[in-house]
Structures are given as C-alpha cells and as structure tokens.
N, C-alpha and C positions, 0 to 999 in steps of 0.2 A: 718258571720253575716252581715246584711245591714250596709252601713255606716252612715246611718241616717234614722230616721222614722217620718212620719207625722201622728199624731193621730188626725184624723178629725171627729167631731161630726156633723152628718147630723141633719137636721130638726130645727134648730135653727129659732124660731119665729113661730113654729107650734102652740104652746100654752104657756101659762104663766108657767105652770108646767114643759114643755120641756125647756124653758129658765132657770128656776130655776136650774134644775139639769146640764144643760151645764154650766152655771156660776159657780157652785159650783166644777164641774169637772175642770174647767180653775183654779180655786183657788187652787185646790189640786194638780195641775200639772200632772193630768191623761191624759188631752188631750193638744194638742198644736194648734188646728185650730178648725174651725167650718164653716158650709155653712148655710146661712139664706134663708128662704122662703119669698118672697116678697108679696105673696097675702094671707097670713094667719092671724089669730086674734093676735098672739103675735109678729108681725113684728116690730111694732114701739117700743115695750119694748126691743126687741132684738137689735135695732139699738142703744138705749140709752145705753144698757149694752156695746155694741161694742166700745163705745168712752171710756170706762175704760181703764187704761193703760195696765192691764194685758191682754186685749183682743183686743186692737187697732191694726189694720193691720193684724189681724189673722181670719178674716171673709170673706168668699167667697160667691158667689151666688149659692143656691140650686135651680136650674131652675126647675119649676114645670108646667107641663101640665096635671096632673092626679088627683088634688084634689083642690076643692073649686071653686072659680069663676076667670075667666082671668081678666087681667088688660086692655087688648086691645080689640077692637071691632071686627076686622075681624075673629078672631079664634073662637068666640062665635057662629058664624053662620056655621062654618064647621063641619059637623057630624062625620069627622074622630077624632075630639078632643073633642067636646062638644054635650050635648044632647039638646033636644028642649027647655029646660029652660036656655040654654046658661051656664050650669055648666060643668066642665071637666068631660069627660066620654071617655077615649081614646079607640078607636075602630081601632087598628093598630096592625098587627102581629109584634111580637119581631124581626122576621126575614124579615121584610119588606126591600126592596132594593130601593124603589123609592117613591116619593111623587109628586103628580101633582103640577103645579105651583102655583095654589092658596093656596093649604096647605103649600107649602115651604114658601110663602109670609106672610101667618097667623102666622107660628111658628117664623120667623125671627122678626115680629112686637111685639109678645108676649116677646119674649127674651129680645129685646131693651127695652120694657115696664118695665120688671122686673128689668133689670139692671138699668134704669133710676131712678125707685123708690128707689133703695139702694142709689144712688148718691144724690137724693132729701133729704134723711134722714141722710146724712153725712157720708155714708159708701161706700168707693170704693172697690168693691169685690177684693180679693186677688187671686181668682181663680174660676173656674166653675166646677160644677158636676150637678147632677139632681136627682129629687125626683123619686124614684123607678127605677133608672137608665135608663131613657128614651133616654139619649144620647147615649146608647148602641144599639138603633135602628138605623141601618146604615145611613139612609138619615137625621134623626134628628142630629145624631152625627157629620155629615159633616157641618151641619149649625153651630152647637154650637162650634165646632173646628175653623171654619173660624172666628166666632165672637170673640173667645177667642184670635185668633192670632191678629186680628184688635186692641184689647185692651190690648195686650201685657201681658196676663195673662195665667198661665198654666190651663190644663184641666185634670180631672182624667181619666186615662185609665179604660177600662173594667176590672172587676176583673179576674185576671189570675192565682190566687193560690187557692188551695182547694181540698178536696178529691172528690167532686161530679162534677168535670169538666171532662166529658167523651171526647172522642176524636173528635166528631163533633163539641162540644162546644170550645175545645180548638183550633180546626182550625179556626172557626168563630171568635173567640175573638182575635187571633193571628193576622188575617188578619184586623180586625176592629181597633186594637191597632196601627197596622203599618200605617193604614189610619189617625188616629187621630194624630200621631206623625208627619206625613208628613205635615198635614195641620196647626198643632198648635204649633210645636217645643217641647220644654222641658217638662217633667212632671216627676212623680215618675215612676220608673222602674216596680214595682210590687204594686199590690193593693189586700187586702184580709180583712176578718172580723176576729173579735176575736175568733169566733167559728173555722175558718180555722187554727188559730195559736194554738188553743187547741188540734188539732189533728194532727199538722204536724209542723216541724221545719220552721223557716223563711228562706228565700234565703241566700245564704252566700256571696252575694256581691250586689251592687246597692243601690238603695234608694227604701223605702218602704212606701205605705200608708195603714193604718188600718183604715177601716170605722166603726165607732161606732155609736151607739144609746144608750147612757148610761141612766141607771135607778138608782134611789135611793135604796140603799142597806144598812141595819143597819150600820151605820159608815163607809160605803164604797159605792162602785158602782158596779152595775150589768151592763148587756147589753142585748138588744133585741135579739141578735143572741146566747146567751149563755143559758143554762137551768137555770131555776128559782134558785136563791140563790148563783150562781156562781159569783165569784168575777173578775170583769173585771180588776182590779188593779192586782191581783195575776197572771191572765193569761199573762198581758203584762210584768210583772217583770220576770216570769218564761222564757218567750221567748225572751225577748228583753232588758234584764238587761244590762246596760251600753251602749246602743245604744243612741246617742244623739236624743232627740225630738226637732223637729222644725216645724215652721208654714209653709204653702205653700208661703206666702209672703216673708218670710225669706229665704226659701230653693231655690227660683228661681235661684240665682247665685251660689248656693252650691251644686246642684244635680249633676255636673259633666257631664251634657248632653249639646246637641247643644244649642247654643244661639237661641232665638226666631228669626224667619225669615229665618234661614239658611236652614231649611228643606222644606220650601214651594216651 
C-alpha cells in the first residue's frame, strides 16, 4: 500500500454546484485537497470556502487554458489558445513538443494572472495542476513546473496508473514525469483516478494522488470517472483503507522525496 494518499478534487470554483459538493466532501472526510479555477463563475465563493478551517491550506491552483475567458490580454490574441472572440479554444496537439516564444510568453502571463487572482482573494495555492491536464502537454508542463519551483509548491505528475495506458503512453508519461520532477522537485509518486482504483490495486509503495470529480449521490458521493450510482467512498475504502489522507500543502515535507530545488 502507498504510505499516504492525497485525494484531490479538481474544478473547485467551476460553479456553485461544484463548490457545494466539494465542500460537502471535505466535511465528510472523503477528500483531503482541492484545486481552484481562477477564471470561472464560482471562484470567489470557492475562495470564501477556502478560508474555513477544514479547507484552509488545502487548495491549489487548477490552471485553466481550455474553458471560459482568460485573465490576461496576450493569450486572448493567440490562436493556439483562443478563438476570434478571445475565449479559450485550445488548438494544440497533446503531443506537441514546442511552443513559439509568443505562445510561451502568453501562457506564462496567464499562469501568473491566475496565481495572482488566488492571492488577491486570500488563497495562496498549495500546489499546481491543470484543467483537462494541459500541463501534460510537454512545453506547457515545463512552464508550469518552472513556475511551481519558483513558488516552492508541488506539481501534479501525469497520470501513471491505469488499465488503458498502452506502451507508447507509458513511455511518454514516464519521460514527461521525469522532466516535471527535474524542474519542480517533490510531488506524489503515482497519480490515478477512482476508476483506475476500481479495476486495479494501488501501488504497494510511495505516495499516491487520486484525482476526483465528486458528485452528489444519495447520502454519499459518486465520481465523474465512475459509472452512475457507484460510490466513490466505497471505492476509496476498498482500495485505500488505513492509508493516511493528507493535503498537498501538508504532504510537502512528508512525501519522502527530494526537497524543492535539489533536482533542478
């Protein structure tokens, strides 16, 4: 079994309904961490919730360049990322290996703007990941990892557990994760979804992050990765019973990995 697990709820701030279910999941002890979207309708409410004692220090930034409107101007004019109306509409291969200088600068400025909006609303992000896993695109991942290193916070690795990872995907993710570690230091060793846990046992060592998108289920919680009516709580209990749940912010010194800065 892993020695500890981070149960992170993505999409905090996406909507009032997402905020409500994530707050309930914190109260129930189902999740230990969350990541907030800085450019979505429920963001300000999420920041208010993030000041509650049970959530404080447990909220990271869910970097978003695929949904809604950007917070910075340069990226709005870059057709790689936005349409003619200035709305996010990503037009980049998941296996792209480079961005031109203007695209890189635009991503960097948007990342800084989303981070700053969190600070302006009283939330210092505990870690970084991204909406629809855009930091798994190699050149974006490098930018996000370097940013995380400068701010001394962990970054989520690319998902590296699950039955649908064929050999080419495993090779790519292994190389990408090696690069993310090199640039940003400590993070969780393994990353998966509840559906991955449903079909396979968790790793027998190291630290694990489970990415969740919780849903209200009658008296319980489901998850977007599970079939309708399937209990997230039961999947986690069955596979991770007895494994300590920790937040990213609290896990930084307990992950048993290299301290920040040593690997860069």
